[in-house]
PQR file of N, CA, C, O and H, with PARSE charges and radii, in Angstrom:
ATOM      1  N   MET A   1    -138.221 -10.627  65.772 -0.4000 1.5000
ATOM      2  CA  MET A   1    -138.714 -11.740  66.562 -0.0000 2.0000
ATOM      3  C   MET A   1    -140.187 -11.932  66.266  0.5500 1.7000
ATOM      4  O   MET A   1    -140.938 -10.960  66.177 -0.5500 1.4000
ATOM      5  N   SER A   2    -140.594 -13.145  66.119 -0.4000 1.5000
ATOM      6  CA  SER A   2    -142.007 -13.464  66.005 -0.0000 2.0000
ATOM      7  C   SER A   2    -142.218 -14.867  66.565  0.5500 1.7000
ATOM      8  O   SER A   2    -141.308 -15.694  66.606 -0.5500 1.4000
ATOM      9  H   SER A   2    -139.984 -13.934  66.191  0.4000 1.0000
ATOM     10  N   GLU A   3    -143.441 -15.096  66.989 -0.4000 1.5000
ATOM     11  CA  GLU A   3    -143.775 -16.388  67.591 -0.0000 2.0000
ATOM     12  C   GLU A   3    -145.228 -16.696  67.262  0.5500 1.7000
ATOM     13  O   GLU A   3    -146.106 -15.860  67.477 -0.5500 1.4000
ATOM     14  H   GLU A   3    -144.180 -14.424  66.956  0.4000 1.0000
ATOM     15  N   VAL A   4    -145.485 -17.885  66.743 -0.4000 1.5000
ATOM     16  CA  VAL A   4    -146.839 -18.309  66.402 -0.0000 2.0000
ATOM     17  C   VAL A   4    -147.333 -19.270  67.472  0.5500 1.7000
ATOM     18  O   VAL A   4    -146.623 -20.197  67.862 -0.5500 1.4000
ATOM     19  H   VAL A   4    -144.772 -18.564  66.568  0.4000 1.0000
ATOM     20  N   ASP A   5    -148.554 -19.042  67.943 -0.4000 1.5000
ATOM     21  CA  ASP A   5    -149.186 -19.940  68.907 -0.0000 2.0000
ATOM     22  C   ASP A   5    -150.469 -20.467  68.274  0.5500 1.7000
ATOM     23  O   ASP A   5    -151.544 -19.894  68.449 -0.5500 1.4000
ATOM     24  H   ASP A   5    -149.131 -18.289  67.627  0.4000 1.0000
ATOM     25  N   ALA A   6    -150.339 -21.559  67.541 -0.4000 1.5000
ATOM     26  CA  ALA A   6    -151.473 -22.143  66.844 -0.0000 2.0000
ATOM     27  C   ALA A   6    -152.351 -22.987  67.756  0.5500 1.7000
ATOM     28  O   ALA A   6    -153.444 -23.389  67.356 -0.5500 1.4000
ATOM     29  H   ALA A   6    -149.465 -22.024  67.399  0.4000 1.0000
ATOM     30  N   ALA A   7    -151.894 -23.263  68.978 -0.4000 1.5000
ATOM     31  CA  ALA A   7    -152.655 -24.099  69.904 -0.0000 2.0000
ATOM     32  C   ALA A   7    -153.785 -23.333  70.582  0.5500 1.7000
ATOM     33  O   ALA A   7    -154.730 -23.943  71.082 -0.5500 1.4000
ATOM     34  H   ALA A   7    -151.006 -22.936  69.303  0.4000 1.0000
ATOM     35  N   THR A   8    -153.701 -22.002  70.606 -0.4000 1.5000
ATOM     36  CA  THR A   8    -154.761 -21.211  71.234 -0.0000 2.0000
ATOM     37  C   THR A   8    -155.924 -21.040  70.269  0.5500 1.7000
ATOM     38  O   THR A   8    -155.782 -21.238  69.062 -0.5500 1.4000
ATOM     39  H   THR A   8    -152.934 -21.506  70.200  0.4000 1.0000
ATOM     40  N   GLU A   9    -157.060 -20.674  70.809 -0.4000 1.5000
ATOM     41  CA  GLU A   9    -158.242 -20.414  69.991 -0.0000 2.0000
ATOM     42  C   GLU A   9    -158.729 -19.013  70.279  0.5500 1.7000
ATOM     43  O   GLU A   9    -159.180 -18.767  71.397 -0.5500 1.4000
ATOM     44  H   GLU A   9    -157.176 -20.512  71.790  0.4000 1.0000
ATOM     45  N   PRO A  10    -158.671 -18.098  69.367 -0.5600 1.5000
ATOM     46  CA  PRO A  10    -158.134 -18.238  68.019  0.2800 2.0000
ATOM     47  C   PRO A  10    -156.609 -18.240  68.014  0.5500 1.7000
ATOM     48  O   PRO A  10    -155.985 -17.806  68.983 -0.5500 1.4000
ATOM     49  N   PRO A  11    -156.006 -18.724  66.931 -0.5600 1.5000
ATOM     50  CA  PRO A  11    -154.544 -18.714  66.838  0.2800 2.0000
ATOM     51  C   PRO A  11    -153.995 -17.291  66.992  0.5500 1.7000
ATOM     52  O   PRO A  11    -154.647 -16.319  66.613 -0.5500 1.4000
ATOM     53  N   ARG A  12    -152.792 -17.187  67.552 -0.4000 1.5000
ATOM     54  CA  ARG A  12    -152.166 -15.882  67.789 -0.0000 2.0000
ATOM     55  C   ARG A  12    -150.745 -15.865  67.272  0.5500 1.7000
ATOM     56  O   ARG A  12    -150.094 -16.900  67.135 -0.5500 1.4000
ATOM     57  H   ARG A  12    -152.262 -17.977  67.860  0.4000 1.0000
ATOM     58  N   VAL A  13    -150.289 -14.672  66.993 -0.4000 1.5000
ATOM     59  CA  VAL A  13    -148.905 -14.461  66.610 -0.0000 2.0000
ATOM     60  C   VAL A  13    -148.402 -13.252  67.398  0.5500 1.7000
ATOM     61  O   VAL A  13    -149.086 -12.236  67.516 -0.5500 1.4000
ATOM     62  H   VAL A  13    -150.818 -13.831  67.105  0.4000 1.0000
ATOM     63  N   ARG A  14    -147.199 -13.389  67.927 -0.4000 1.5000
ATOM     64  CA  ARG A  14    -146.555 -12.275  68.633 -0.0000 2.0000
ATOM     65  C   ARG A  14    -145.442 -11.749  67.747  0.5500 1.7000
ATOM     66  O   ARG A  14    -144.610 -12.514  67.258 -0.5500 1.4000
ATOM     67  H   ARG A  14    -146.643 -14.214  67.831  0.4000 1.0000
ATOM     68  N   VAL A  15    -145.431 -10.432  67.541 -0.4000 1.5000
ATOM     69  CA  VAL A  15    -144.447  -9.830  66.654 -0.0000 2.0000
ATOM     70  C   VAL A  15    -143.744  -8.675  67.346  0.5500 1.7000
ATOM     71  O   VAL A  15    -144.286  -8.039  68.250 -0.5500 1.4000
ATOM     72  H   VAL A  15    -146.107  -9.811  67.938  0.4000 1.0000
ATOM     73  N   GLU A  16    -142.535  -8.425  66.901 -0.4000 1.5000
ATOM     74  CA  GLU A  16    -141.753  -7.285  67.356 -0.0000 2.0000
ATOM     75  C   GLU A  16    -141.683  -6.323  66.180  0.5500 1.7000
ATOM     76  O   GLU A  16    -141.272  -6.706  65.084 -0.5500 1.4000
ATOM     77  H   GLU A  16    -142.094  -8.941  66.167  0.4000 1.0000
ATOM     78  N   VAL A  17    -142.085  -5.072  66.405 -0.4000 1.5000
ATOM     79  CA  VAL A  17    -142.183  -4.089  65.332 -0.0000 2.0000
ATOM     80  C   VAL A  17    -141.293  -2.900  65.659  0.5500 1.7000
ATOM     81  O   VAL A  17    -141.449  -2.278  66.709 -0.5500 1.4000
ATOM     82  H   VAL A  17    -142.419  -4.762  67.295  0.4000 1.0000
ATOM     83  N   ASP A  18    -140.358  -2.577  64.766 -0.4000 1.5000
ATOM     84  CA  ASP A  18    -139.523  -1.390  64.931 -0.0000 2.0000
ATOM     85  C   ASP A  18    -140.201  -0.232  64.204  0.5500 1.7000
ATOM     86  O   ASP A  18    -140.477  -0.323  63.008 -0.5500 1.4000
ATOM     87  H   ASP A  18    -140.231  -3.082  63.912  0.4000 1.0000
ATOM     88  N   VAL A  19    -140.470   0.858  64.928 -0.4000 1.5000
ATOM     89  CA  VAL A  19    -141.174   2.003  64.357 -0.0000 2.0000
ATOM     90  C   VAL A  19    -140.446   3.301  64.697  0.5500 1.7000
ATOM     91  O   VAL A  19    -139.577   3.329  65.568 -0.5500 1.4000
ATOM     92  H   VAL A  19    -140.246   0.931  65.900  0.4000 1.0000
ATOM     93  N   GLU A  20    -140.808   4.353  64.011 -0.4000 1.5000
ATOM     94  CA  GLU A  20    -140.266   5.674  64.289 -0.0000 2.0000
ATOM     95  C   GLU A  20    -141.415   6.665  64.261  0.5500 1.7000
ATOM     96  O   GLU A  20    -142.251   6.635  63.357 -0.5500 1.4000
ATOM     97  H   GLU A  20    -141.514   4.330  63.303  0.4000 1.0000
ATOM     98  N   GLY A  21    -141.453   7.541  65.252 -0.4000 1.5000
ATOM     99  CA  GLY A  21    -142.505   8.543  65.288 -0.0000 2.0000
ATOM    100  C   GLY A  21    -142.398   9.422  66.518  0.5500 1.7000
ATOM    101  O   GLY A  21    -141.562   9.200  67.394 -0.5500 1.4000
ATOM    102  H   GLY A  21    -140.774   7.565  65.986  0.4000 1.0000
ATOM    103  N   VAL A  22    -143.255  10.416  66.563 -0.4000 1.5000
ATOM    104  CA  VAL A  22    -143.322  11.306  67.718 -0.0000 2.0000
ATOM    105  C   VAL A  22    -144.274  10.674  68.722  0.5500 1.7000
ATOM    106  O   VAL A  22    -145.387  10.278  68.376 -0.5500 1.4000
ATOM    107  H   VAL A  22    -143.934  10.596  65.852  0.4000 1.0000
ATOM    108  N   ARG A  23    -143.824  10.584  69.969 -0.4000 1.5000
ATOM    109  CA  ARG A  23    -144.699  10.041  71.012 -0.0000 2.0000
ATOM    110  C   ARG A  23    -144.361  10.716  72.325  0.5500 1.7000
ATOM    111  O   ARG A  23    -143.205  11.024  72.619 -0.5500 1.4000
ATOM    112  H   ARG A  23    -142.920  10.906  70.250  0.4000 1.0000
ATOM    113  N   PHE A  24    -145.412  10.935  73.106 -0.4000 1.5000
ATOM    114  CA  PHE A  24    -145.243  11.629  74.376 -0.0000 2.0000
ATOM    115  C   PHE A  24    -146.441  11.349  75.274  0.5500 1.7000
ATOM    116  O   PHE A  24    -147.488  10.889  74.817 -0.5500 1.4000
ATOM    117  H   PHE A  24    -146.350  10.685  72.867  0.4000 1.0000
ATOM    118  N   VAL A  25    -146.267  11.632  76.546 -0.4000 1.5000
ATOM    119  CA  VAL A  25    -147.342  11.529  77.528 -0.0000 2.0000
ATOM    120  C   VAL A  25    -147.510  12.906  78.146  0.5500 1.7000
ATOM    121  O   VAL A  25    -146.533  13.547  78.533 -0.5500 1.4000
ATOM    122  H   VAL A  25    -145.417  12.006  76.918  0.4000 1.0000
ATOM    123  N   GLU A  26    -148.762  13.359  78.235 -0.4000 1.5000
ATOM    124  CA  GLU A  26    -149.007  14.641  78.872 -0.0000 2.0000
ATOM    125  C   GLU A  26    -150.156  14.523  79.855  0.5500 1.7000
ATOM    126  O   GLU A  26    -151.015  13.652  79.724 -0.5500 1.4000
ATOM    127  H   GLU A  26    -149.556  12.839  77.920  0.4000 1.0000
ATOM    128  N   ASP A  27    -150.162  15.399  80.831 -0.4000 1.5000
ATOM    129  CA  ASP A  27    -151.248  15.469  81.804 -0.0000 2.0000
ATOM    130  C   ASP A  27    -152.472  16.025  81.083  0.5500 1.7000
ATOM    131  O   ASP A  27    -152.400  17.111  80.509 -0.5500 1.4000
ATOM    132  H   ASP A  27    -149.464  16.107  80.938  0.4000 1.0000
ATOM    133  N   ARG A  28    -153.587  15.310  81.100 -0.4000 1.5000
ATOM    134  CA  ARG A  28    -154.787  15.744  80.383 -0.0000 2.0000
ATOM    135  C   ARG A  28    -155.386  17.027  80.944  0.5500 1.7000
ATOM    136  O   ARG A  28    -156.038  17.772  80.213 -0.5500 1.4000
ATOM    137  H   ARG A  28    -153.645  14.427  81.566  0.4000 1.0000
ATOM    138  N   ASP A  29    -155.180  17.291  82.207 -0.4000 1.5000
ATOM    139  CA  ASP A  29    -155.750  18.493  82.820 -0.0000 2.0000
ATOM    140  C   ASP A  29    -154.904  19.731  82.554  0.5500 1.7000
ATOM    141  O   ASP A  29    -155.441  20.792  82.237 -0.5500 1.4000
ATOM    142  H   ASP A  29    -154.651  16.685  82.801  0.4000 1.0000
ATOM    143  N   THR A  30    -153.590  19.604  82.682 -0.4000 1.5000
ATOM    144  CA  THR A  30    -152.711  20.769  82.563 -0.0000 2.0000
ATOM    145  C   THR A  30    -151.958  20.824  81.234  0.5500 1.7000
ATOM    146  O   THR A  30    -151.370  21.850  80.894 -0.5500 1.4000
ATOM    147  H   THR A  30    -153.153  18.742  82.940  0.4000 1.0000
ATOM    148  N   LEU A  31    -151.976  19.721  80.483 -0.4000 1.5000
ATOM    149  CA  LEU A  31    -151.217  19.566  79.243 -0.0000 2.0000
ATOM    150  C   LEU A  31    -149.711  19.633  79.457  0.5500 1.7000
ATOM    151  O   LEU A  31    -148.950  19.836  78.511 -0.5500 1.4000
ATOM    152  H   LEU A  31    -152.454  18.888  80.759  0.4000 1.0000
ATOM    153  N   ALA A  32    -149.284  19.461  80.714 -0.4000 1.5000
ATOM    154  CA  ALA A  32    -147.853  19.422  81.019 -0.0000 2.0000
ATOM    155  C   ALA A  32    -147.244  18.163  80.415  0.5500 1.7000
ATOM    156  O   ALA A  32    -147.828  17.082  80.495 -0.5500 1.4000
ATOM    157  H   ALA A  32    -149.903  19.296  81.482  0.4000 1.0000
ATOM    158  N   LEU A  33    -146.075  18.308  79.813 -0.4000 1.5000
ATOM    159  CA  LEU A  33    -145.364  17.183  79.228 -0.0000 2.0000
ATOM    160  C   LEU A  33    -144.777  16.330  80.347  0.5500 1.7000
ATOM    161  O   LEU A  33    -144.010  16.831  81.169 -0.5500 1.4000
ATOM    162  H   LEU A  33    -145.600  19.186  79.748  0.4000 1.0000
ATOM    163  N   LEU A  34    -145.131  15.048  80.386 -0.4000 1.5000
ATOM    164  CA  LEU A  34    -144.650  14.143  81.432 -0.0000 2.0000
ATOM    165  C   LEU A  34    -143.501  13.258  80.948  0.5500 1.7000
ATOM    166  O   LEU A  34    -142.625  12.888  81.730 -0.5500 1.4000
ATOM    167  H   LEU A  34    -145.755  14.641  79.718  0.4000 1.0000
ATOM    168  N   ALA A  35    -143.506  12.920  79.656 -0.4000 1.5000
ATOM    169  CA  ALA A  35    -142.453  12.064  79.098 -0.0000 2.0000
ATOM    170  C   ALA A  35    -142.448  12.189  77.587  0.5500 1.7000
ATOM    171  O   ALA A  35    -143.466  12.521  76.980 -0.5500 1.4000
ATOM    172  H   ALA A  35    -144.217  13.220  79.020  0.4000 1.0000
ATOM    173  N   GLY A  36    -141.307  11.925  76.985 -0.4000 1.5000
ATOM    174  CA  GLY A  36    -141.192  11.965  75.541 -0.0000 2.0000
ATOM    175  C   GLY A  36    -141.040  13.379  75.019  0.5500 1.7000
ATOM    176  O   GLY A  36    -140.660  14.284  75.762 -0.5500 1.4000
ATOM    177  H   GLY A  36    -140.480  11.656  77.479  0.4000 1.0000
ATOM    178  N   SER A  37    -141.337  13.572  73.735 -0.4000 1.5000
ATOM    179  CA  SER A  37    -141.202  14.874  73.078 -0.0000 2.0000
ATOM    180  C   SER A  37    -142.358  15.081  72.116  0.5500 1.7000
ATOM    181  O   SER A  37    -142.744  14.162  71.393 -0.5500 1.4000
ATOM    182  H   SER A  37    -141.646  12.837  73.131  0.4000 1.0000
ATOM    183  N   ARG A  38    -142.906  16.274  72.105 -0.4000 1.5000
ATOM    184  CA  ARG A  38    -143.988  16.605  71.177 -0.0000 2.0000
ATOM    185  C   ARG A  38    -143.478  16.852  69.755  0.5500 1.7000
ATOM    186  O   ARG A  38    -144.264  16.843  68.807 -0.5500 1.4000
ATOM    187  H   ARG A  38    -142.593  17.021  72.692  0.4000 1.0000
ATOM    188  N   THR A  39    -142.188  17.069  69.600 -0.4000 1.5000
ATOM    189  CA  THR A  39    -141.661  17.453  68.288 -0.0000 2.0000
ATOM    190  C   THR A  39    -140.580  16.532  67.732  0.5500 1.7000
ATOM    191  O   THR A  39    -140.442  16.424  66.514 -0.5500 1.4000
ATOM    192  H   THR A  39    -141.549  17.076  70.370  0.4000 1.0000
ATOM    193  N   GLU A  40    -139.823  15.879  68.577 -0.4000 1.5000
ATOM    194  CA  GLU A  40    -138.702  15.049  68.116 -0.0000 2.0000
ATOM    195  C   GLU A  40    -139.139  13.603  67.875  0.5500 1.7000
ATOM    196  O   GLU A  40    -139.723  12.966  68.752 -0.5500 1.4000
ATOM    197  H   GLU A  40    -139.935  15.967  69.567  0.4000 1.0000
ATOM    198  N   ALA A  41    -138.850  13.101  66.685 -0.4000 1.5000
ATOM    199  CA  ALA A  41    -139.145  11.702  66.380 -0.0000 2.0000
ATOM    200  C   ALA A  41    -138.157  10.804  67.113  0.5500 1.7000
ATOM    201  O   ALA A  41    -137.003  11.174  67.329 -0.5500 1.4000
ATOM    202  H   ALA A  41    -138.375  13.619  65.973  0.4000 1.0000
ATOM    203  N   ALA A  42    -138.619   9.639  67.484 -0.4000 1.5000
ATOM    204  CA  ALA A  42    -137.775   8.655  68.166 -0.0000 2.0000
ATOM    205  C   ALA A  42    -138.023   7.282  67.534  0.5500 1.7000
ATOM    206  O   ALA A  42    -139.111   7.006  67.029 -0.5500 1.4000
ATOM    207  H   ALA A  42    -139.557   9.339  67.309  0.4000 1.0000
ATOM    208  N   ARG A  43    -137.010   6.440  67.571 -0.4000 1.5000
ATOM    209  CA  ARG A  43    -137.159   5.049  67.139 -0.0000 2.0000
ATOM    210  C   ARG A  43    -137.413   4.209  68.379  0.5500 1.7000
ATOM    211  O   ARG A  43    -136.790   4.416  69.421 -0.5500 1.4000
ATOM    212  H   ARG A  43    -136.126   6.665  67.981  0.4000 1.0000
ATOM    213  N   PHE A  44    -138.327   3.267  68.260 -0.4000 1.5000
ATOM    214  CA  PHE A  44    -138.635   2.396  69.381 -0.0000 2.0000
ATOM    215  C   PHE A  44    -139.191   1.081  68.871  0.5500 1.7000
ATOM    216  O   PHE A  44    -139.570   0.966  67.705 -0.5500 1.4000
ATOM    217  H   PHE A  44    -138.833   3.099  67.415  0.4000 1.0000
ATOM    218  N   THR A  45    -139.235   0.103  69.737 -0.4000 1.5000
ATOM    219  CA  THR A  45    -139.711  -1.233  69.391 -0.0000 2.0000
ATOM    220  C   THR A  45    -140.989  -1.521  70.165  0.5500 1.7000
ATOM    221  O   THR A  45    -141.051  -1.321  71.378 -0.5500 1.4000
ATOM    222  H   THR A  45    -138.927   0.197  70.683  0.4000 1.0000
ATOM    223  N   GLU A  46    -141.994  -1.987  69.463 -0.4000 1.5000
ATOM    224  CA  GLU A  46    -143.255  -2.401  70.064 -0.0000 2.0000
ATOM    225  C   GLU A  46    -143.351  -3.923  70.017  0.5500 1.7000
ATOM    226  O   GLU A  46    -142.792  -4.558  69.122 -0.5500 1.4000
ATOM    227  H   GLU A  46    -141.944  -2.149  68.478  0.4000 1.0000
ATOM    228  N   HIS A  47    -144.058  -4.505  70.979 -0.4000 1.5000
ATOM    229  CA  HIS A  47    -144.333  -5.943  70.996 -0.0000 2.0000
ATOM    230  C   HIS A  47    -145.844  -6.118  70.974  0.5500 1.7000
ATOM    231  O   HIS A  47    -146.533  -5.761  71.929 -0.5500 1.4000
ATOM    232  H   HIS A  47    -144.512  -3.989  71.706  0.4000 1.0000
ATOM    233  N   TRP A  48    -146.351  -6.667  69.883 -0.4000 1.5000
ATOM    234  CA  TRP A  48    -147.793  -6.796  69.684 -0.0000 2.0000
ATOM    235  C   TRP A  48    -148.192  -8.264  69.597  0.5500 1.7000
ATOM    236  O   TRP A  48    -147.423  -9.110  69.141 -0.5500 1.4000
ATOM    237  H   TRP A  48    -145.791  -6.956  69.107  0.4000 1.0000
ATOM    238  N   THR A  49    -149.423  -8.545  70.051 -0.4000 1.5000
ATOM    239  CA  THR A  49    -150.024  -9.862  69.881 -0.0000 2.0000
ATOM    240  C   THR A  49    -151.240  -9.698  68.973  0.5500 1.7000
ATOM    241  O   THR A  49    -152.126  -8.885  69.236 -0.5500 1.4000
ATOM    242  H   THR A  49    -150.047  -7.858  70.421  0.4000 1.0000
ATOM    243  N   LEU A  50    -151.261 -10.486  67.903 -0.4000 1.5000
ATOM    244  CA  LEU A  50    -152.360 -10.463  66.943 -0.0000 2.0000
ATOM    245  C   LEU A  50    -153.100 -11.792  67.013  0.5500 1.7000
ATOM    246  O   LEU A  50    -152.483 -12.845  67.176 -0.5500 1.4000
ATOM    247  H   LEU A  50    -150.540 -11.146  67.689  0.4000 1.0000
ATOM    248  N   ALA A  51    -154.427 -11.740  66.890 -0.4000 1.5000
ATOM    249  CA  ALA A  51    -155.234 -12.961  66.895 -0.0000 2.0000
ATOM    250  C   ALA A  51    -155.990 -13.066  65.576  0.5500 1.7000
ATOM    251  O   ALA A  51    -156.471 -12.067  65.042 -0.5500 1.4000
ATOM    252  H   ALA A  51    -154.928 -10.885  66.757  0.4000 1.0000
ATOM    253  N   LEU A  52    -156.088 -14.272  65.066 -0.4000 1.5000
ATOM    254  CA  LEU A  52    -156.821 -14.518  63.836 -0.0000 2.0000
ATOM    255  C   LEU A  52    -158.306 -14.314  64.108  0.5500 1.7000
ATOM    256  O   LEU A  52    -158.866 -14.893  65.038 -0.5500 1.4000
ATOM    257  H   LEU A  52    -155.697 -15.084  65.500  0.4000 1.0000
ATOM    258  N   ASP A  53    -158.944 -13.469  63.268 -0.4000 1.5000
ATOM    259  CA  ASP A  53    -160.350 -13.112  63.466 -0.0000 2.0000
ATOM    260  C   ASP A  53    -161.028 -13.160  62.104  0.5500 1.7000
ATOM    261  O   ASP A  53    -160.646 -12.429  61.190 -0.5500 1.4000
ATOM    262  H   ASP A  53    -158.490 -12.998  62.512  0.4000 1.0000
ATOM    263  N   ASP A  54    -162.031 -14.017  61.967 -0.4000 1.5000
ATOM    264  CA  ASP A  54    -162.676 -14.158  60.664 -0.0000 2.0000
ATOM    265  C   ASP A  54    -163.830 -13.186  60.465  0.5500 1.7000
ATOM    266  O   ASP A  54    -164.629 -13.379  59.549 -0.5500 1.4000
ATOM    267  H   ASP A  54    -162.341 -14.611  62.709  0.4000 1.0000
ATOM    268  N   ALA A  55    -163.948 -12.147  61.291 -0.4000 1.5000
ATOM    269  CA  ALA A  55    -165.031 -11.178  61.164 -0.0000 2.0000
ATOM    270  C   ALA A  55    -164.958 -10.408  59.844  0.5500 1.7000
ATOM    271  O   ALA A  55    -165.991 -10.056  59.275 -0.5500 1.4000
ATOM    272  H   ALA A  55    -163.299 -11.990  62.035  0.4000 1.0000
ATOM    273  N   SER A  56    -163.758 -10.150  59.362 -0.4000 1.5000
ATOM    274  CA  SER A  56    -163.590  -9.416  58.111 -0.0000 2.0000
ATOM    275  C   SER A  56    -162.505 -10.078  57.279  0.5500 1.7000
ATOM    276  O   SER A  56    -161.366 -10.185  57.732 -0.5500 1.4000
ATOM    277  H   SER A  56    -162.919 -10.436  59.824  0.4000 1.0000
ATOM    278  N   PRO A  57    -162.832 -10.524  56.076 -0.5600 1.5000
ATOM    279  CA  PRO A  57    -161.812 -11.161  55.240  0.2800 2.0000
ATOM    280  C   PRO A  57    -160.706 -10.190  54.812  0.5500 1.7000
ATOM    281  O   PRO A  57    -159.604 -10.623  54.473 -0.5500 1.4000
ATOM    282  N   ASP A  58    -160.990  -8.883  54.824 -0.4000 1.5000
ATOM    283  CA  ASP A  58    -159.987  -7.890  54.440 -0.0000 2.0000
ATOM    284  C   ASP A  58    -158.932  -7.681  55.520  0.5500 1.7000
ATOM    285  O   ASP A  58    -157.799  -7.306  55.218 -0.5500 1.4000
ATOM    286  H   ASP A  58    -161.885  -8.531  55.099  0.4000 1.0000
ATOM    287  N   THR A  59    -159.296  -7.921  56.774 -0.4000 1.5000
ATOM    288  CA  THR A  59    -158.366  -7.740  57.904 -0.0000 2.0000
ATOM    289  C   THR A  59    -158.514  -8.906  58.867  0.5500 1.7000
ATOM    290  O   THR A  59    -159.143  -8.766  59.916 -0.5500 1.4000
ATOM    291  H   THR A  59    -160.216  -8.226  57.020  0.4000 1.0000
ATOM    292  N   PRO A  60    -157.941 -10.061  58.524 -0.5600 1.5000
ATOM    293  CA  PRO A  60    -158.143 -11.258  59.336  0.2800 2.0000
ATOM    294  C   PRO A  60    -157.412 -11.248  60.681  0.5500 1.7000
ATOM    295  O   PRO A  60    -157.761 -12.018  61.575 -0.5500 1.4000
ATOM    296  N   TRP A  61    -156.401 -10.384  60.836 -0.4000 1.5000
ATOM    297  CA  TRP A  61    -155.661 -10.341  62.090 -0.0000 2.0000
ATOM    298  C   TRP A  61    -156.040  -9.095  62.875  0.5500 1.7000
ATOM    299  O   TRP A  61    -156.101  -7.999  62.319 -0.5500 1.4000
ATOM    300  H   TRP A  61    -156.117  -9.758  60.110  0.4000 1.0000
ATOM    301  N   ARG A  62    -156.294  -9.265  64.167 -0.4000 1.5000
ATOM    302  CA  ARG A  62    -156.667  -8.156  65.055 -0.0000 2.0000
ATOM    303  C   ARG A  62    -155.621  -8.012  66.146  0.5500 1.7000
ATOM    304  O   ARG A  62    -155.124  -9.002  66.684 -0.5500 1.4000
ATOM    305  H   ARG A  62    -156.244 -10.156  64.619  0.4000 1.0000
ATOM    306  N   LEU A  63    -155.296  -6.774  66.465 -0.4000 1.5000
ATOM    307  CA  LEU A  63    -154.379  -6.484  67.581 -0.0000 2.0000
ATOM    308  C   LEU A  63    -155.128  -6.748  68.882  0.5500 1.7000
ATOM    309  O   LEU A  63    -156.157  -6.126  69.148 -0.5500 1.4000
ATOM    310  H   LEU A  63    -155.700  -5.970  66.028  0.4000 1.0000
ATOM    311  N   VAL A  64    -154.611  -7.674  69.695 -0.4000 1.5000
ATOM    312  CA  VAL A  64    -155.296  -8.038  70.934 -0.0000 2.0000
ATOM    313  C   VAL A  64    -154.440  -7.813  72.177  0.5500 1.7000
ATOM    314  O   VAL A  64    -154.919  -7.989  73.297 -0.5500 1.4000
ATOM    315  H   VAL A  64    -153.775  -8.179  69.479  0.4000 1.0000
ATOM    316  N   GLY A  65    -153.190  -7.428  71.994 -0.4000 1.5000
ATOM    317  CA  GLY A  65    -152.339  -7.197  73.164 -0.0000 2.0000
ATOM    318  C   GLY A  65    -151.030  -6.566  72.776  0.5500 1.7000
ATOM    319  O   GLY A  65    -150.609  -6.584  71.619 -0.5500 1.4000
ATOM    320  H   GLY A  65    -152.800  -7.285  71.085  0.4000 1.0000
ATOM    321  N   GLY A  66    -150.400  -6.006  73.790 -0.4000 1.5000
ATOM    322  CA  GLY A  66    -149.098  -5.399  73.590 -0.0000 2.0000
ATOM    323  C   GLY A  66    -148.389  -5.243  74.908  0.5500 1.7000
ATOM    324  O   GLY A  66    -149.015  -5.263  75.968 -0.5500 1.4000
ATOM    325  H   GLY A  66    -150.742  -5.991  74.730  0.4000 1.0000
ATOM    326  N   ALA A  67    -147.091  -5.088  74.848 -0.4000 1.5000
ATOM    327  CA  ALA A  67    -146.319  -4.888  76.050 -0.0000 2.0000
ATOM    328  C   ALA A  67    -146.471  -3.436  76.512  0.5500 1.7000
ATOM    329  O   ALA A  67    -146.689  -2.553  75.683 -0.5500 1.4000
ATOM    330  H   ALA A  67    -146.582  -5.072  73.987  0.4000 1.0000
ATOM    331  N   PRO A  68    -146.362  -3.177  77.794 -0.5600 1.5000
ATOM    332  CA  PRO A  68    -146.431  -1.795  78.287  0.2800 2.0000
ATOM    333  C   PRO A  68    -145.361  -0.931  77.631  0.5500 1.7000
ATOM    334  O   PRO A  68    -144.240  -1.384  77.400 -0.5500 1.4000
ATOM    335  N   VAL A  69    -145.713   0.305  77.335 -0.4000 1.5000
ATOM    336  CA  VAL A  69    -144.801   1.235  76.670 -0.0000 2.0000
ATOM    337  C   VAL A  69    -144.011   2.014  77.704  0.5500 1.7000
ATOM    338  O   VAL A  69    -144.570   2.507  78.683 -0.5500 1.4000
ATOM    339  H   VAL A  69    -146.624   0.673  77.523  0.4000 1.0000
ATOM    340  N   SER A  70    -142.713   2.122  77.483 -0.4000 1.5000
ATOM    341  CA  SER A  70    -141.845   2.924  78.340 -0.0000 2.0000
ATOM    342  C   SER A  70    -141.312   4.080  77.523  0.5500 1.7000
ATOM    343  O   SER A  70    -140.757   3.881  76.442 -0.5500 1.4000
ATOM    344  H   SER A  70    -142.259   1.721  76.688  0.4000 1.0000
ATOM    345  N   LEU A  71    -141.479   5.299  78.038 -0.4000 1.5000
ATOM    346  CA  LEU A  71    -140.972   6.487  77.353 -0.0000 2.0000
ATOM    347  C   LEU A  71    -139.721   7.019  78.009  0.5500 1.7000
ATOM    348  O   LEU A  71    -139.364   8.182  77.821 -0.5500 1.4000
ATOM    349  H   LEU A  71    -141.930   5.461  78.915  0.4000 1.0000
ATOM    350  N   ALA A  72    -139.051   6.185  78.776 -0.4000 1.5000
ATOM    351  CA  ALA A  72    -137.848   6.630  79.477 -0.0000 2.0000
ATOM    352  C   ALA A  72    -136.747   7.043  78.543  0.5500 1.7000
ATOM    353  O   ALA A  72    -135.673   7.441  78.993 -0.5500 1.4000
ATOM    354  H   ALA A  72    -139.341   5.240  78.929  0.4000 1.0000
TER
END
């Protein structure tokens, strides 16, 4: 899924990205594992919003938003 919003300034594109990796949430004070796994890879989908940014010609698109992540 992707969606282009050329009417905004700067123009934006919303993309759905399927990724695989290790991800987890831990308590910063106790290092207790709260969700996910420190060792097992998981497949998940991210939803990102990118905005056109002319600050660098090498990287014209900047990540400006994303949907909240659920580790359920």
